[in-house]
N, C-alpha and C positions, 0 to 999 in steps of 0.2 A: 504494499499500498503506500502510495507517495506521501510523504511529510508535508510537502506544500505543493499548492496548485497555483497556476497563472490565474490571473483574472478571468482571461477568457475561459477557462475551464469551469471555475467557480459559478461565472453565471450561466453556462451551460448546462450543468448539472441542476443548478436551482430552477433553470427555466424549465428543464425537463420534467421537475417535480411539479411545478406551478401549471402545465399544461394539461395534467390529468383533469382538471375541473372542466376547462373548457372543451376537451376533446368528450366528456362524459356528457354534457350539456347540448353539445352541438352536433354530435356526428349522428345521433339518433332521430334528429329532427326529419330527414326526407322520410323515416321509416314508419311515422307515426299512422298514416292510414293500414300500411300492413300489419303493425301491431293491432290496432285495432280490431282489424278483420280476423287474426288468428287468435286473438283472446278473446273473441267474442262481444267485444264492447264497443264504444264509441270513441272518436278522435277527441272531444273534448275531457273524456276520462282518461285519453293517455296524455293529454297535455296537463292535467293535475300532475302526472308524475314530475313534470318539471317544477313546479312550486315545492313538492315534496322535496326535491335535490336540493332546492335554496336554504329550505327549512333543517334538512339534515346536517348540510355544512355548516350552517349556525350553529346548531347544538353540538357539532364535533370540535368545532372551534373552540366553543365555549367551554366545553370539558376539556380538552387537549392543552390550551395555551397555558394556565397556572402550574398543570402536571409537568410541562416541558420546562418552565422556569425552574422547578424544583428538581427533576432529574434529569435533563439535558434533550437535548434536540433528537439524538439518533434513537433513542427508544421508541419515541411516541411515532417517529416517521415511520418506523418498522411493523409498530401496531397498526397506525391508521392505513397503511398502503397495503399488508398484509386483510384487513377487514375488506378493502375496497377491491383487491381481486378476488377473494373468496366469493364476495356478494357479486362482483359482475361476471363471474362463471356461472353461478347460480340462476342469474337473470337470462341466461341463454335457456334454461328448461323451466323457466316461469310458465304454468298453464291457466292461469286468470289474472284478470287486472289486479284483484286485491294482493295476490301475492307478488304482482310485480310492483305496485306501490311500496311493499313492506321492503322487498329487496331493493329499491332506488333509495329509499330513506338509510337503509343500512348502508349501502355504497357510499352515500353521499357523507353519513357520520364518520366513517373512515376517512373518506377522503379530506373532510374537515380538521381532523385528529392530525393528518400529515402536513396539509398544505399550511395549515397555521405556524410552523416551523420556518418558512421558507422567507419570508420577512424578518423574523425573529434572527435567524443567522445572519442575513445584511446586517442588520441592526448590531449583532456582536462583532462583526468585523469591521464596518464603516461608520463614520458620522458625517452629518452635515450634507454638504452639497455633494460630497464622495458617494453617500447612501442614497441621494436623489439620482445621480447619474447611473450607478449600478441598477436601482429599480427600474430606470426606464431602458437599460440595457436588457434587463432580463424581460420586461413587459414585451420587447420588440421580439425576439427568440419564441417567447412564451405564444405570442399572437400568431404563430405560424399553426396553433392547433386549430384555433376556430377559423382560420383561414383556410386549412385543408379539411377540417373535420366534416361539412356537410358534402363536399366533393367526394369525400373517402365513403362516407355513408352511401350516396348515390351509387358509387362504382362497387360496393359491396353487394347493394342490393341488386343490381345487375347479372351479380354472378352468384351469391346466395341468399339463403334466408335472412332475416332480421337478427336473428340469434348470434351471428357471426359477428355483428357490430360489437357486442358484449364479450363474446370471446375475445377479440380482439383487444378491447378494452384491458380485460384481464391479464393479456399476456404481455402488453405495453407497459402494465404498472410493475409486474414481476420483473422485467428489464431493466427498468428505471430503478426500482428496488436494489436491484444487484449492483448497478453502477454505484449507486450512492454509497452501499454499504461496502462496498472493497476498494472506492477510488477518493471519496471525498474524507477528509482528515477529521476528527472530533474537533468540534468548536468550541473554542474557551469562551466560558460565560459564566457571570457572578451568579451562584446558585439561591435561590431564596427557598423559604420553607412554602409547601402547600398553603396558603391563604387566599383561595379564590376570591371570597369575600371581601377582604382585606384589598386585594389588588386590583379587581374591579373597581371597589370604591374609590382609589386612589385616581384611576382613569377616569370613571365617569364623574369625580369632582375637581377635575382640572378643566376650568372653563375655556382655556386657550385652546387646549388640545381638543375638547369639545367640539368647539367651533370649526376646526379642520375635518373632524371627524365627519361631524352631521353635514357640513356642507359637501363635502365628497359625496359621502353617501345618497344625499339628494340628486348629485349629479349623476352618479352612475346608476340609481336607479331606474333613470331616463333609458340606459342601454338595457336594462333588466326588461323593462317595460317593450321595448322594441323586440327583445329577442322572443318573449313569451307570443308576441303576435305576429313574428315576422313570417311564418307560415299562411295566415290570415291574408297580410300587405302584398307580398309576391305572388303567392299561389291562388290565391281566392280573389282579392281586390284587382289585382292587374294581371291574372289569368296565365301566370309563367307555369313552365313544366317542373319537375324536380331538378333536372338538371340546370334551368335557367335560375333556378330559386339559389342551387348551391353556389353559382357564379357571382349572382348580385350580393348574396350575402356574405361570401368571400371578399369581394370588393368593399365591402363596408368597413371590415377588418384589416384590409390593406391601408386605409386611410389610418388608421388608430396605429400602425405600425410607423409611419410614415411620421406622423407626429410625435410618437416615442423616440424615433430617432433625432428628429429636430430638437424635441427638449433634453434629449443627454448632450447634444452638442451646446446649447444655449446655456444651459446651466453652469457651465464651468465659466461664465462670466456674468450669468444674471443670478439674483436671488431667487430661491425656489418659491417665495412667497409670490414675487413679483408675476413671475410665469403661471402661477396658480390663478391668479387674479386674472391675468390674461386669459386662460383656457376656459375659465366659468363664465366669464363676460360674452364669448365668442360663443359659447354655447348656449347660453341664454337667449342671446339674439338669434341663433339659428332654429331655436326651439319656437321664436315667435315668428318667424318664417315659415314654419311646418305648419303652425296652428293658421296661420292666415291665407296659406296656397293649401290647403289639406285635398281640394278638389282637384288638384292639379293633375298633369299627367305623371306617366311612370319616370320622362326623362326630367322632371323638375322635382320632385320628390325624393328620387334615386339621391341625387349628388347632395339634396340637404340633409337626407338620414346618413350617408356617408360621412359629411363633415361634422354633423352631431355627434356620431358614434366616435369619429376620428380625433378630435378635439380632446376627448379623453386622454389621450397621450400626454397631454398637459396636465392634467387634473390628477392622476392616479398616484402617480409615483411622486410627485411634489408633494401633494399631502401625507403620504404615508410616511415620507421622511422627517416633515416637520413635525408630525404627531409623534413620531417613535423617539425622537429627540429628547421628548420629557421624559422618557420612562427607560432608561438603559438597563435598569436590573430586571424589569418585568416587561420586557419588549413582546414577548408570545403572549400574554396577558392582554396587554394595550391591543395587538393584532387580532385578538379573539373576539374583543368589544368592536373592533372596525367589521370583522369577518360576520359577526352576529348580525349587526344592524344593517350591512350590507345587504345580506341575504334576505333578512327578512324581510326590511323595505322594498328591495327589490321584488321579493316575491308577492308582498301586499301591493304594490304599484301596479305590477302585471294583473293581480286579481282584479284590482279596481277597474282597469281598462278592459278587462275580457267581461266584466259583471255588467257593464254598460254597452257591448256591444250591440251596435244597432245596425250592421253593415257597411259602417262607413268609417272612415280615419277619423272621426271626430273625439271618440275617447282616447285614442292612441296618443292623437297631436296634443290634446289638452293635458293629458297626464306628463309628457314629456317637456310640455313649454312651462308647467306650473312648477315641476320639481326643480326645474334650472333656475328659473327666477329667483324661486326660495334659496336656491342654493349660494348664487352670487349676492344678493341682499346680505344674508346671514354671514358670509365671508367677509365683505366689505364692513359691515358695521362693528362685526367682533372680533377682527384682527389688529385694531387698530393698538398701537405700541408695542408690537412685536418686534423683540430684538433678536436678528438672526444669530445664531452661534456658527463659530468658523473652525474650531479643533476637529480635527480630521484626524482618524488613527489609520495605520497602516494595515495591511490585509496580513 
């Protein structure tokens, strides 16, 4: 096992771990009709498994964060990925929608336990602008997963049944776990006692940190609203085929990769907070445009959605870096709070948009505009007086 890794190797391994969640979310989207038919259910019931996945991720992070701070990152990654892999293989033999729901919840719980550690590992190794840059690099590579996942899912469906998608997920997870265990050195961290209530109280009571957390969650919940409704937007509203859906969905992710790369370059010279304010302001403007032109053609709505999702490349990494700076000894617990709120609010906003479904884009664009406007207003009013920290540790 190597004692040291290059920065590129660190980023690649951590991005591979992070990619498990977007793969599990996006890879089976084109298979919704096939799953519904095979399990004698309806597509809305299959869509419900997506909300269950968000909820399970939140609970896994809530459970795994404090234990990781106390006992280390490696044991929780091992346990979490093992649960995820086993559940993935069992999903391939699910014979009812209820069993499918249970296994998806269990799968996501394991994923949450494991992936809550990725941001914590970055915080263990890097500070300040450097951590924001590393988060951007991880995001750029990780975003290859949602970029390729729908296309890969469609390709699998052309050759095999939908069950092969979950067998593929389980296999990828085991390979990623093996690479991590044998190649990634143990992370030096300041261990704490298992005091989840105290840890979470510390995070939740930090006013400035919660400004960063809640404003980011509001903005990212617009993305989850889109993901939940993406099949309707592209395949029903605009009458695209499954292959076209995969192409358009992937193009949205490409925009996020581009803005993530741009953020990683700019953060060397600009403060993360100024870039965060810029990203949220642009997203709010795009949300207003989406709402205003919701009855427009595909060629108008598609680029607006792409930019709306893409600008998260400026939001996520900077917000995470700013937040974790306040919690050097309980970074996994802090990241768990972020994850719980992110997936819970994301699932809630997706549910709200679905509940008011009327065959138009009105409910979807209303939610996407509203959360972005609330996010930028909170950030601008709540982050006054923030003083950046410039201390940077070496890897």
